[in-house]
N, C-alpha and C positions, 0 to 999 in steps of 0.2 A: 504494500500500500504506500502511496506517496506520503512522505513526511513534509516536504516543502510543497506548498500548494500552488505551484506554477505562479500565475499572477493573482490567484486568490490567496495571497500571503498575508503575513502580519502587516507588511507595509501597506497593502490595499486596505486592511482594516484601519490602520492609522489614518490613511487618507479620509476614510469615511468619518472617523471619529473627530478628527481635527476640523473637518468641514461642518459636522453636526454641531460641534461645540462653538463654531465660529459665527459668522454673520457679518453684516455690514456695520453693525453698531458696536463700538468698542466698549460700551458701558458694561460694567461688571454687575453680575447678579449675585446677591448674597445667598450662599448655600445654607440649607437647614440641617446639614449633617453635623453630628457631634464633632467637637474638636479632637485633635489627636493627642491632647495632653492627658486625658483621663479616659478610663474605660467606663462606658455606659452600659448598664445592665438593668434588667427587670425580670420578674418572674410572672408568667401568665398563670393565673389561678382559675381553675374551672369552677364555675358556680352553678349549682343545681337550682332550677326554677321550674315551678309548675306552669301549665299552660294558662291558668287563670290568674296566677299571682304576678303582680307587676315586678319588673326587675328591681333588684336591690341597688340603691344608689351607692356608689363608691367613689373615692377620689383617686383617679388613675395617676400613674407616674406621668409627669409632664411630657416625657418623650415616648411613652408607650401607652397604647390604648388596647386593652384586651376586653372584648365584649361579646355577648351572644347577639347574633344579627337580629335586627328587627324585621318586620314584614315589609318595610318600605323598599321598593325596588331600587337597585343601584344603576349606574350607567351601563348601557348595553356594550358588551365587548365587541371589538371589530371582527373577531373570529372566535368561534366556540372552541375551547380546548378539546382535543381529541387525539385519536391514534393515527398511525400512518395512513390508514385508509380514509381518513377524513370523517370517521364516525365519531360524533361527540361522545365524550365520557359522561357518566352519570352526573347530573347536577347535584352538588351537596344539598342535603336536607337542612334548611335553615334552622329547624327546631332541634336538630341533633348534632350540629357542627358548631365548634368554637372558632372564632376569628382572631387572628393575631395580627397586630399592626405595630410596626416599629421601624423608624428611620426610613420612611417612604417605601417599605416593603410590607406586603400583606399576604396571608393565605388562610385557609380554613382546614380544620381536621376534625374527625369524629370524636365525640366526647369519650368513647371507650378506648381510643387509641393511646391516650396518655392523660395524666391528671393535670398537666399544665405544660407550658413552654417557657423556658428561660431565654430571653432575648438580650443580646449584648453585642457591643462592638469590640472586637479583639484588635488591639493595637499591634502594629508591625514591630518585630523585634529590632533592636539596635544592630547596626552593621558592624561586624568584626573587621578589624583592620586587614586581615588576610583575605577578605572578600566574602561574598555571600556563601552560606552553606547550601547544600542541595535542597533543603526545605527552608525557604526564606519568604514566607507569605507576606502580603501587604496588610494594611489595615482592612478588615472585612467584617461583615455582619454574620453572627452565628445564632441559630435558634436550636436549643437543646430540648428534646422532649423528656419531661420528667415523669417517672413512674411509667415508662413505656410498657406496652402490653407484654413484651417479652423481657422479663427481668434479668435473665442470664445472657442476653445477647451481647455480641461484640461486633463491630464498634458501637459507640453510643449513637442512638437515634438522633439525627440532627439535619438541619438545612443550613447551608452556608452560601453566602453571596459574595463573590470576589470581583473587584474591578479588573477588567481584562488587561489593559495596558500595563498597569503597575505589576500585576501578577506575572505577566510574561517577561517584563523587564527585570524583575528581582531574582528570577530563577530560570535558567535555561531548561531545567527539567520540567518546570511547570509550563513553560512556553511550548515544549514538545506536546504536552497533554492538550493544550488549547488548540494547537495546529492540527492534532489528530482529530479532535471533535469537529473543527471547521471542515476538514477534509471529508469526514463521514457525512455531515449534514449537507455538504455541497454535492457529493457524488452518489449518496444514498445506496451504498452497496447492501446487498441482501444479508451478507454475513461479513462484517468487517474483519480484517486480519488482526487488528489490534484495537483495543478499546481504551478510551481515556478514563482517568480517574483523578480527581482532586478531592481532598487534599492529598499531597504526596505521602506515600506509605513506604517505610523501610522494609519492604517485603515484596514478594512476587505474586502476581495474580495467578492462582492455581487453575481456574477454569472460569467460563462464563456460560450462562444459560438464560432462557426466557428473554432473549433480546427483542426489542421492538423500538420503533420510532414513536415519539410522542411529543405533541406541542403542549405548551402551557400558556397561561394568560398573557405572558410578556414575550414569548419566543418559542423556540423549538429545541428538541433534544432527543436523547435516547435513554432507554432504561434496560437494565439487565440484572441478573442475580449472580453473585460471585462470592469469592473468599480469597484472602491473601494469606501467605504463609512463608516462613523462612526455612522450612525443612519439610521432608517427606512425612506426612501423617495421614491416617485415615480421614475421610471426609465425614464431618459430623455437623450437627446443627449449630455447634459452638463456632462462631466465626462466619456463618452463612448470612449474607445480607443482600438486600435490594438496594440498587442505587439508580438515581437519575442524574444525568450530566447534560446540561443545556446552556444555551446562549440566548440572551435577550435579542430581540429583533434589531436593535440598534447596534449590537455587537459590543456594548460597553460592559456588560456584566456576565459572569460565568456563574451558573446555578448548580450547586451540588447537593443532592439529597441522599442520605444514607439511613436505612432502616433495617435492623436485624430481622430475619425471618427464620422460620423453621418449617419442617415437613415431616410427616410420619414415615416417609421413605428413607430418612436418614436417622442414625442413632444420635442421641443427645451427647454422648460421651464416647471416647475411644474405647472400643471393646477390650476387655482384659485379656482375651485370648488372641490378640493380634499377632500374626506371624510377620514380624518386621522385615526379615530377610526376603520373604516371598513378596511382601508389599513393595520393597525397593526394586526387586528384580522385574516386577510386572506393573510398575506404577503408571506408565502411559496407558496401558490397556485398562487398568482399574479406573483411571480418570475418565476415559472415554465411555466406560460403562455407566459411571455415575452421571455424566452429562446426558447420555441417552435417556436415562431414567428421568432426570429432572426436566429435560426438554419435553417429555411426554405428559407432564403434569399440567393441570389447568390452574388458573389463578386461585381458585378456591381450595386447591390442595395445599396451599401455603398458609401459614399463620403469621401475621394477618393476611387476609386475602390480598393478592397483589393489586387487584382492581381498586381496593380501598386506598392503597398507597398511590396508585396512578391518579385517583381522583384528588387526593391531597396535593400532589405535585401540580396537577392541572390548574389549581387555584392560585398559584404563586404569581404575584404581581410585583414588579420592580418599577417604581415610578419616581426615581431620584431626579433631583434637579441637576441641570448641567453645572459643572464646576466653573466658577467665575474665572475669567481670564485676568492675567496680571496687567494692570494699567498704572500709568503715572497719575499725578494730581489732576492733570487735564483730561484724563480719560483716554489717553493714547496707549495703544498696546505696547507693552515692554517686550523686548526680545526674550523669548522663553523657549526652552527645550521641553517638549512634552514627552518624547520618547527618545532614548531610554531615560528612566528616572534616575535621580541622584542615588548612587550606591547600587545601581543595577549591574547586570552581568551580561557578557557576551562570550563568544568562543573564537579561538584562533581558526582561521581558514573559512569562516562563515561570513555571510552578508549581514551587516548590521543596519537595519532601517533607522533613520533619524528623522524626527519630525518636530515642528514647533510653529511659532507664529511671531510676527513682529509688525509694527505699524508700517504699512506700505510707504509712507512718506519718508521713512528713514533709509530706504534703499530697496532696490529691486532684486537683490541677491543676498544670500547668506553664505559665508564661507565656513565650512565644517572641517575641523582638524582633530584627529585622534593622536594623542601623545602618551608616552610612558617615560616618566622622569624628564630628561632633557631631549629625548629622542622622539622625532615625529614619525608616526607609523603609517598614517593614511590621511587623505583629504578629499573633499568634494565640494561642489558649489550647488546650492539649492536656489531655485527661482521662487520669488515671493509672489503669491497671488495678489494682484493689484486691488482686488475687492475685499477679500477677507484677511489678508496678511498671512495666510497659512503657507508653509513651505515643508517640503519633504526631500530627503536624499537617501542614498545608500552608500555604505562604506564596506569594502571587503577587508576584513581584519587580517593582517598578515600573520605569518607563522612566527615572527621574530620574538615576541614577548608574551609570557604568561605572568600576570600579576596586576599590579595597580596601574590604571590608566586614567586619562583625563580627556573628556570630549568637550571641545570648545566651539561655540558658534559665535560668529562675529559679523557685523556690518561695518560701514565706514565710521559709525558713531557709537556703536554699542558692542558689548561682548558679554557673554555668559558661559558658564561651564557646569558640567556635572562629573562627579567621579564615577568611574566604571571599572569593574573587575573583569580582566580578560582571562578566561578559564581555558583548560585544555580542550582538545577536540572531542566531540561527542562520539567519534568513531565513524561518522559519515564522511568526514574529511580526513583522508589519510595522506601522510607525506609521501612524495614520490620516491622511488628507489634511489638510494644514494644521498638523499637529503639528510642534513644533520638534525638530530633529535636529542635534546638533553632533558633530564628529569632530576628533580630535587626531592630526596626522601627525608632529609634531615638538614636543618632544624625542623622539628615537627610543628604543625599548626598549633598555635597557642603557646609555644615555647617563648621564653624571654632570655635575653643576654644580659650579662653583668659587666659594667665598665671595668676595665683592667684585667679581665679574665678571658679564657679561650672560648671560641665558638667552634663546635665540631660539625662537620659537613659530611653527608653521604648522598650518593646519587648514581646515575648511570648515564651513558652517552652512546649514541649510535652515529657513525660517520662523523667524528669530530673534525672540525675545520683545522687543518695543519696539525692534527692529533693533539690539540691543546684544549684544556679545560680551565676556566678561571672561576674562582670563588671569592666571595667577599661580603662586606656589609655596607649597604648604602644608607645614608642618613638624609635628613631634611626632605622627607617625603620621597625617599628612594631616588634622589637626584645627585648625590655627592658621595664619592667613595670615602669610607672611614678606614677600612682595612681590606686588604686584597692580596691574593697570590694566585699563581697559575702553575700547572704541572702537565706532564705528558701522559696521555692515555692512548697507546698505540692501537689504532683500529676500532676502539670503542670498548665498552664494558662498564662494570661497576667501579666506583672510585670512592676514596675517603680523603678528607683534608681538614685542616684546622687553621683558623686565623686568630691572632691575639688582638684584643680591642684596647685602644688607649684608655687610660684611666680618667680622662677629662671629658668624655663624650657621654651625654645623656640625651636620649631621643626616643620618644614614644612612637614616632612615625618611621623608624628605621625598618629595613627589610634585609633578609639574607638573600643572596643572589648567586646563581651559577650560570655560566655562559660558555659558549664555544665560538671561536672566531674573533675578529677585532670588534671590541665592544662598541655598539652603536653604528657599525658600518656594514654595508653589504648584506649578506645572508646570515649575520650572526643570530644565534638563538639564545634566549635568556629565560630563566624561570625565577620568580621572586616568591618569597614567603615572608609575611609580616614577622618582625623580630624586634620588639621594643627593647632598647638598651636602658637598663635601670641601674640605680646606685646599689652598691653592695649592702646598704642598709634598708633598701626598699623591701617591704613585706611581700611584694609581688614577685621578687626575684627568685629564680631557681638557684638554690645554693649548692647543689651537687650536679655535676655533669660527668657522664661516663664516656670514655674515648670511643667505645663500640656500642652499637645498639643491640647486637646479639653476641652471645658467647657460646663457645663450644670447647669443652675440655675432654681429656682422656683419663679414664680411671687409672690410678696408680702413678700419675705424673703430676706436674705442677701447673696450676692455673694462674694466669696473670690478669689482674684487673687494674685499670688505670683511669684517671680522670682529673677533675679539679674540684676544689672545695672553697667556698666563699666564707671569709672571716672565721677560719678554723685552723688551728695549728696542727691538729692531728685528725686522722680518719680511721674508724674501725670498720673492717670488712668481715662479714660472716657468711659462710656457706651453710644452708639449711636444707635438710630433707623435707620436701614439701608435704609428704604424706604423714610423717611422724612428728614434724617440727623439731626434730633432733638436730643440734648443731654438729656438723661434721668437720668444720674447719673455721678458724677465725684468727684475726691478727690486727695489729695497729701499726699505722705508718704515718710519718710526718709529711706535711706539705712543704713545697718549695716555692720558687718564684712563680707568680701568676696563679698560686694555689694548686699547682700541679702535684700529683702524687701517683705512686705505683706500688703494688703489693703482689707478692707471689705466695700462694697457699697450696699445700699438698692435697691432692684429691685421693681419698681412700680407694682401695681396690674394690670394695663392695659398695661404692657410691651408687645411688639410684640413677635412673635414666634422666630424670630432670631434678634440678636443685634450684633453690631460691638464693639470690645474692642480695644481701642487705648491706647498705653503706650508711654509716652513721657519723655525723660530725661530732667531734669531741671539742667542746668549748667550755668557757667559764660561765656561760649563761645559765641562769636558774630555771629557764623554761624547759619544756619537754625537748628531748633531742630531735634534731632535724634529720630525717632518714629518707632514703630512696631504696626501693626494692625492684629488682629485675630478676631474670632467670637465666639458666644455662642448660645446655644439653650435654650429657656425659656419654662419651663413646666408650664402650667396653672393649 
């Protein structure tokens, strides 16, 4: 199945959204959405009322209204929600359904599906310096069903509404899911090769069944039944769920609904007599048999009835106001980058759509430049729409740099920029045969460096330029070398290195870097990792560093451990039997310049296959000892 949507791409979506949010008037419209400073939440409480008894008056949350519908008819929808054949779904019974309204989103659900709904706005996580993680959602609205009809179900029953552009920009993994759904809704395959799912899950989709197309009050989507897992297990009702994945008609919001379900055709728990070896040997056949069985079931063979969930999803309305455009005091549009968002992510080798707006009076073109540190990676020129001020462009992200980047948009009189993280290839863009490729395994993500102490590096390289690899630490936003060295790696392979940091450099914006080639010139390749340089007295500092990330010793011989220690005259190293916690060897050694130390300990002949290595700082501090624990493999 196509992952890039030819011309029905994210860029095309951006064009639509920028135009939809534009217009000839530069006047800003104040949005009614909650601010991003606090999390807004409310709980929907189901109230039982008789047919003759008037509704009980309550004081609702000022941002949330939960009520039983009245008999007064609402506005007629432009299209009745229904399935792929255009057959309208059952209209919810006003007397038996509850209505949820929050932040310009509404839907109804049967009273016996859950006791209430908790509505809240989930704020986007802060951006780590090393770039977005795989799961990096934007600020979004979440509706959690409380006391859902299946109490033991997983995951939690909920409906989530994500802004499309920010979701796609903050995570390339989420962008893949959005493009997959766009592709399915555009091409309408009978059986899609791959199904999208948001939120992102750190597991694999085991199977899918009961697939169908379905529209909802504000757009179109798909529904199916599935489960995710990280290992091979028998299929049970635990983890089985219904999901709807949809897009609003204007393309601005992604709708995800998740409801646990069960069926009598599956066990509730893993059978005690499971033959795990046989299951693993015939797992594909087993999964096909389960899917065949579930495909043959009707909606009512599931609990709750799938049509009840379809009807709930069909009522979802997203009626958010357009986001106000940035203007100056005179109402003129300010130069603004709409996509990607600040702190967003892209990948090497892929096409990055860029979009924004500016007052047409300030220029007919916008210059776009992608940089990393002091190096310019790519550029383009965008033509400004003389009526709306909208502009779009595309940049092909080169293979040179993985790490922190900066995207700058400029006219003759204005300039604006967003930070962007350049990640590794997704696998769809492969380097050509013979092209250089360098990877950085260490320093690890989240590691810190200490001024005046060593930094250990590990990585690998393919087709190194001139057989050279450079390593070092860049400071001042990854623009200036602080410490650096290079060495030879003939033909490629794994490598290790170390640099010593000056004692007078402190920088939270520093990064560890490895490269091959002449830095910043030609086809050089570079990988960065955030590495804040801290004071030896900073409580965030890693006070123990080991020369190697993995250790392997031979029973009956000597094992050597080396590293550095911060603010400690001595280090105690202990080898421990992980099963019995018995100490099998230990010793104390002194530190030298730059906190460096090394110790050799005898490995017993009867040492187990795996041992723990514990390193403890010996200081005059009264606090608990600072320790680090790793492991080693023992060869017999």
